[in-house]
FIKOLZA-1660 file (N, C-alpha, C; in steps of 0.1 Angstrom, whole numbers, plus 5000, padded with zeros to 4 digits):
% residues 120
   i   px   py   pz ch aa at
   1 0843 0648 4178  A  M  N
   1 0851 0660 4181  A  M CA
   1 0859 0659 4175  A  M  C
   2 0866 0647 4168  A  L  N
   2 0880 0648 4160  A  L CA
   2 0873 0656 4146  A  L  C
   3 0860 0661 4142  A  K  N
   3 0858 0666 4128  A  K CA
   3 0859 0676 4134  A  K  C
   4 0855 0686 4143  A  G  N
   4 0859 0694 4149  A  G CA
   4 0873 0707 4144  A  G  C
   5 0877 0693 4154  A  K  N
   5 0896 0697 4155  A  K CA
   5 0900 0700 4139  A  K  C
   6 0896 0690 4133  A  I  N
   6 0898 0690 4117  A  I CA
   6 0894 0704 4109  A  I  C
   7 0886 0707 4112  A  I  N
   7 0878 0717 4104  A  I CA
   7 0886 0732 4112  A  I  C
   8 0887 0731 4124  A  D  N
   8 0897 0744 4128  A  D CA
   8 0913 0744 4123  A  D  C
   9 0916 0732 4121  A  V  N
   9 0932 0731 4116  A  V CA
   9 0934 0734 4104  A  V  C
  10 0921 0735 4099  A  S  N
  10 0918 0739 4080  A  S CA
  10 0914 0753 4079  A  S  C
  11 0906 0760 4087  A  I  N
  11 0905 0773 4086  A  I CA
  11 0915 0777 4090  A  I  C
  12 0927 0774 4102  A  W  N
  12 0938 0782 4104  A  W CA
  12 0947 0782 4093  A  W  C
  13 0950 0771 4087  A  F  N
  13 0959 0767 4077  A  F CA
  13 0950 0779 4066  A  F  C
  14 0941 0777 4058  A  A  N
  14 0937 0786 4048  A  A CA
  14 0938 0799 4057  A  A  C
  15 0935 0807 4065  A  V  N
  15 0941 0819 4071  A  V CA
  15 0959 0820 4067  A  V  C
  16 0962 0816 4072  A  A  N
  16 0976 0814 4073  A  A CA
  16 0983 0814 4054  A  A  C
  17 0975 0807 4048  A  G  N
  17 0977 0809 4035  A  G CA
  17 0973 0822 4029  A  G  C
  18 0962 0823 4034  A  L  N
  18 0956 0841 4025  A  L CA
  18 0967 0852 4033  A  L  C
  19 0965 0852 4045  A  I  N
  19 0981 0860 4049  A  I CA
  19 0991 0859 4042  A  I  C
  20 0995 0849 4038  A  T  N
  20 1014 0845 4037  A  T CA
  20 1008 0854 4020  A  T  C
  21 0998 0853 4011  A  F  N
  21 0994 0854 3998  A  F CA
  21 1000 0865 4000  A  F  C
  22 0992 0875 4006  A  F  N
  22 0985 0890 4004  A  F CA
  22 1000 0898 4013  A  F  C
  23 1008 0890 4019  A  V  N
  23 1022 0891 4023  A  V CA
  23 1032 0892 4016  A  V  C
  24 1037 0883 4008  A  V  N
  24 1043 0878 4000  A  V CA
  24 1037 0883 3987  A  V  C
  25 1023 0886 3977  A  T  N
  25 1027 0890 3966  A  T CA
  25 1029 0901 3961  A  T  C
  26 1023 0912 3976  A  P  N
  26 1031 0927 3967  A  P CA
  26 1042 0928 3968  A  P  C
  27 1055 0923 3976  A  T  N
  27 1064 0926 3978  A  T CA
  27 1072 0917 3961  A  T  C
  28 1068 0906 3956  A  S  N
  28 1073 0900 3946  A  S CA
  28 1071 0906 3933  A  S  C
  29 1056 0916 3933  A  L  N
  29 1055 0919 3924  A  L CA
  29 1059 0936 3924  A  L  C
  30 1062 0938 3936  A  A  N
  30 1071 0951 3935  A  A CA
  30 1084 0952 3922  A  A  C
  31 1089 0947 3921  A  V  N
  31 1103 0938 3915  A  V CA
  31 1104 0946 3899  A  V  C
  32 1109 0949 3894  A  D  N
  32 1105 0954 3881  A  D CA
  32 1114 0945 3870  A  D  C
  33 1103 0946 3856  A  A  N
  33 1103 0934 3849  A  A CA
  33 1117 0933 3844  A  A  C
  34 1121 0918 3847  A  P  N
  34 1134 0919 3842  A  P CA
  34 1134 0924 3820  A  P  C
  35 1144 0926 3816  A  N  N
  35 1146 0927 3800  A  N CA
  35 1146 0913 3794  A  N  C
  36 1135 0902 3789  A  I  N
  36 1132 0888 3788  A  I CA
  36 1145 0889 3771  A  I  C
  37 1144 0900 3761  A  S  N
  37 1152 0898 3751  A  S CA
  37 1167 0903 3753  A  S  C
  38 1177 0907 3767  A  A  N
  38 1188 0909 3763  A  A CA
  38 1195 0898 3767  A  A  C
  39 1209 0898 3760  A  G  N
  39 1213 0886 3755  A  G CA
  39 1207 0875 3748  A  G  C
  40 1200 0880 3740  A  L  N
  40 1195 0867 3731  A  L CA
  40 1204 0872 3717  A  L  C
  41 1207 0880 3713  A  D  N
  41 1214 0882 3704  A  D CA
  41 1231 0868 3703  A  D  C
  42 1238 0864 3713  A  N  N
  42 1248 0863 3716  A  N CA
  42 1245 0845 3719  A  N  C
  43 1234 0841 3719  A  V  N
  43 1229 0827 3718  A  V CA
  43 1233 0819 3706  A  V  C
  44 1241 0809 3710  A  S  N
  44 1240 0802 3698  A  S CA
  44 1231 0791 3694  A  S  C
  45 1224 0789 3683  A  P  N
  45 1221 0776 3679  A  P CA
  45 1216 0764 3688  A  P  C
  46 1235 0757 3686  A  E  N
  46 1237 0746 3692  A  E CA
  46 1233 0743 3705  A  E  C
  47 1235 0754 3713  A  A  N
  47 1235 0758 3722  A  A CA
  47 1215 0756 3732  A  A  C
  48 1211 0763 3721  A  L  N
  48 1196 0764 3724  A  L CA
  48 1197 0749 3721  A  L  C
  49 1197 0745 3708  A  A  N
  49 1187 0736 3703  A  A CA
  49 1190 0720 3712  A  A  C
  50 1204 0721 3725  A  G  N
  50 1210 0712 3732  A  G CA
  50 1195 0715 3744  A  G  C
  51 1198 0725 3747  A  K  N
  51 1185 0731 3756  A  K CA
  51 1170 0726 3757  A  K  C
  52 1167 0728 3740  A  I  N
  52 1157 0718 3740  A  I CA
  52 1155 0708 3743  A  I  C
  53 1166 0698 3737  A  I  N
  53 1163 0688 3737  A  I CA
  53 1164 0681 3752  A  I  C
  54 1175 0689 3762  A  S  N
  54 1175 0679 3774  A  S CA
  54 1160 0685 3781  A  S  C
  55 1157 0697 3781  A  I  N
  55 1142 0696 3786  A  I CA
  55 1134 0687 3785  A  I  C
  56 1132 0684 3768  A  A  N
  56 1124 0675 3765  A  A CA
  56 1125 0663 3771  A  A  C
  57 1137 0658 3769  A  I  N
  57 1141 0650 3777  A  I CA
  57 1135 0647 3792  A  I  C
  58 1140 0660 3802  A  G  N
  58 1138 0658 3810  A  G CA
  58 1118 0657 3815  A  G  C
  59 1113 0662 3803  A  G  N
  59 1100 0659 3805  A  G CA
  59 1095 0646 3802  A  G  C
  60 1098 0639 3795  A  A  N
  60 1096 0630 3792  A  A CA
  60 1098 0620 3801  A  A  C
  61 1112 0617 3810  A  A  N
  61 1114 0607 3821  A  A CA
  61 1108 0614 3833  A  A  C
  62 1103 0625 3836  A  M  N
  62 1094 0627 3843  A  M CA
  62 1083 0620 3844  A  M  C
  63 1071 0623 3829  A  A  N
  63 1060 0613 3827  A  A CA
  63 1061 0598 3830  A  A  C
  64 1077 0598 3824  A  G  N
  64 1071 0583 3828  A  G CA
  64 1074 0577 3840  A  G  C
  65 1083 0584 3850  A  A  N
  65 1082 0579 3867  A  A CA
  65 1071 0582 3863  A  A  C
  66 1062 0591 3867  A  V  N
  66 1049 0591 3870  A  V CA
  66 1040 0582 3864  A  V  C
  67 1043 0574 3854  A  A  N
  67 1035 0567 3845  A  A CA
  67 1035 0555 3852  A  A  C
  68 1050 0551 3855  A  A  N
  68 1051 0540 3863  A  A CA
  68 1051 0537 3877  A  A  C
  69 1049 0548 3884  A  V  N
  69 1042 0548 3898  A  V CA
  69 1027 0547 3896  A  V  C
  70 1017 0554 3887  A  M  N
  70 1005 0551 3881  A  M CA
  70 1009 0533 3877  A  M  C
  71 1013 0534 3869  A  L  N
  71 1007 0520 3866  A  L CA
  71 1012 0509 3877  A  L  C
  72 1017 0509 3889  A  T  N
  72 1023 0498 3901  A  T CA
  72 1012 0500 3907  A  T  C
  73 1005 0512 3908  A  Y  N
  73 0989 0516 3918  A  Y CA
  73 0983 0511 3913  A  Y  C
  74 0980 0512 3900  A  L  N
  74 0968 0506 3891  A  L CA
  74 0971 0488 3891  A  L  C
  75 0981 0486 3888  A  G  N
  75 0979 0466 3887  A  G CA
  75 0975 0462 3906  A  G  C
  76 0982 0470 3915  A  F  N
  76 0976 0465 3926  A  F CA
  76 0962 0467 3928  A  F  C
  77 0955 0481 3927  A  K  N
  77 0940 0480 3925  A  K CA
  77 0936 0473 3918  A  K  C
  78 0942 0463 3903  A  L  N
  78 0935 0456 3895  A  L CA
  78 0935 0445 3903  A  L  C
  79 0946 0437 3907  A  K  N
  79 0944 0426 3917  A  K CA
  79 0936 0423 3930  A  K  C
  80 0934 0432 3937  A  T  N
  80 0926 0435 3946  A  T CA
  80 0916 0441 3946  A  T  C
  81 0907 0447 3933  A  G  N
  81 0897 0455 3937  A  G CA
  81 0886 0445 3935  A  G  C
  82 0872 0452 3931  A  G  N
  82 0864 0446 3927  A  G CA
  82 0858 0441 3910  A  G  C
  83 0851 0436 3910  A  E  N
  83 0847 0439 3896  A  E CA
  83 0838 0456 3887  A  E  C
  84 0838 0464 3898  A  R  N
  84 0838 0476 3892  A  R CA
  84 0847 0484 3890  A  R  C
  85 0858 0478 3903  A  D  N
  85 0871 0488 3903  A  D CA
  85 0881 0482 3892  A  D  C
  86 0882 0468 3889  A  R  N
  86 0888 0466 3875  A  R CA
  86 0883 0468 3869  A  R  C
  87 0871 0475 3862  A  A  N
  87 0864 0483 3849  A  A CA
  87 0872 0497 3849  A  A  C
  88 0873 0501 3860  A  E  N
  88 0876 0519 3863  A  E CA
  88 0892 0514 3859  A  E  C
  89 0898 0508 3863  A  T  N
  89 0911 0504 3865  A  T CA
  89 0918 0501 3853  A  T  C
  90 0912 0497 3844  A  K  N
  90 0916 0493 3831  A  K CA
  90 0910 0504 3823  A  K  C
  91 0904 0513 3821  A  E  N
  91 0902 0523 3818  A  E CA
  91 0915 0535 3821  A  E  C
  92 0916 0535 3834  A  H  N
  92 0927 0544 3840  A  H CA
  92 0939 0539 3831  A  H  C
  93 0943 0527 3830  A  V  N
  93 0957 0524 3825  A  V CA
  93 0957 0529 3811  A  V  C
  94 0947 0524 3805  A  M  N
  94 0946 0530 3788  A  M CA
  94 0951 0545 3789  A  M  C
  95 0946 0556 3797  A  W  N
  95 0949 0571 3805  A  W CA
  95 0962 0570 3803  A  W  C
  96 0967 0558 3812  A  V  N
  96 0981 0562 3816  A  V CA
  96 0990 0558 3800  A  V  C
  97 0987 0554 3796  A  F  N
  97 0996 0549 3782  A  F CA
  97 0991 0560 3772  A  F  C
  98 0979 0568 3770  A  L  N
  98 0978 0577 3761  A  L CA
  98 0984 0591 3769  A  L  C
  99 0986 0589 3779  A  G  N
  99 0998 0605 3787  A  G CA
  99 1011 0598 3785  A  G  C
 100 1020 0586 3787  A  L  N
 100 1030 0582 3778  A  L CA
 100 1029 0581 3762  A  L  C
 101 1019 0581 3754  A  A  N
 101 1019 0581 3736  A  A CA
 101 1022 0603 3739  A  A  C
 102 1012 0608 3748  A  L  N
 102 1015 0622 3744  A  L CA
 102 1027 0626 3748  A  L  C
 103 1035 0624 3759  A  A  N
 103 1049 0626 3763  A  A CA
 103 1059 0624 3751  A  A  C
 104 1057 0614 3748  A  G  N
 104 1067 0609 3732  A  G CA
 104 1063 0620 3722  A  G  C
 105 1056 0621 3722  A  F  N
 105 1053 0625 3709  A  F CA
 105 1057 0646 3708  A  F  C
 106 1053 0646 3720  A  A  N
 106 1061 0663 3726  A  A CA
 106 1075 0665 3723  A  A  C
 107 1081 0646 3730  A  A  N
 107 1099 0645 3728  A  A CA
 107 1097 0650 3714  A  A  C
 108 1089 0642 3707  A  V  N
 108 1094 0640 3688  A  V CA
 108 1093 0657 3682  A  V  C
 109 1082 0661 3688  A  I  N
 109 1085 0676 3685  A  I CA
 109 1094 0685 3688  A  I  C
 110 1101 0686 3698  A  A  N
 110 1111 0694 3707  A  A CA
 110 1120 0693 3700  A  A  C
 111 1125 0673 3696  A  G  N
 111 1134 0674 3688  A  G CA
 111 1132 0678 3673  A  G  C
 112 1126 0674 3666  A  F  N
 112 1123 0677 3655  A  F CA
 112 1129 0697 3653  A  F  C
 113 1119 0707 3666  A  A  N
 113 1122 0720 3666  A  A CA
 113 1134 0721 3668  A  A  C
 114 1145 0715 3680  A  A  N
 114 1159 0715 3679  A  A CA
 114 1168 0711 3668  A  A  C
 115 1161 0704 3660  A  F  N
 115 1169 0701 3647  A  F CA
 115 1168 0714 3637  A  F  C
 116 1156 0716 3637  A  M  N
 116 1152 0731 3627  A  M CA
 116 1162 0741 3632  A  M  C
 117 1163 0741 3644  A  I  N
 117 1174 0752 3652  A  I CA
 117 1184 0758 3646  A  I  C
 118 1188 0741 3654  A  R  N
 118 1205 0734 3650  A  R CA
 118 1209 0737 3632  A  R  C
 119 1199 0735 3625  A  G  N
 119 1199 0734 3613  A  G CA
 119 1206 0718 3606  A  G  C
 120 1213 0717 3596  A  A  N
 120 1215 0709 3590  A  A CA
 120 1230 0708 3587  A  A  C
% end
């Protein structure tokens, strides 16, 4: 009985989502395309480099926050899981650290790009 109600609710949400998509999308696409190159000649290299650095640091901080939550969850899973769960959890921990290394490397690349934009 409950399974049928969940499916009914899911169907209603899907229908509502499709209606919203088809109503909202045409109105949002009707706007003229903005001129994205307007005002670029007035941007200072220092301001642009600062924005790049702040975006990179924000992205790395977000990745660190997600990694902290994932490591906490995986730590509980490692303590309470069976032997098969432990093997999978150790692999997931490796992927979390690999993702953190990738986020750190991306921040280093963005920092180098900002350094090159700013100039020596």
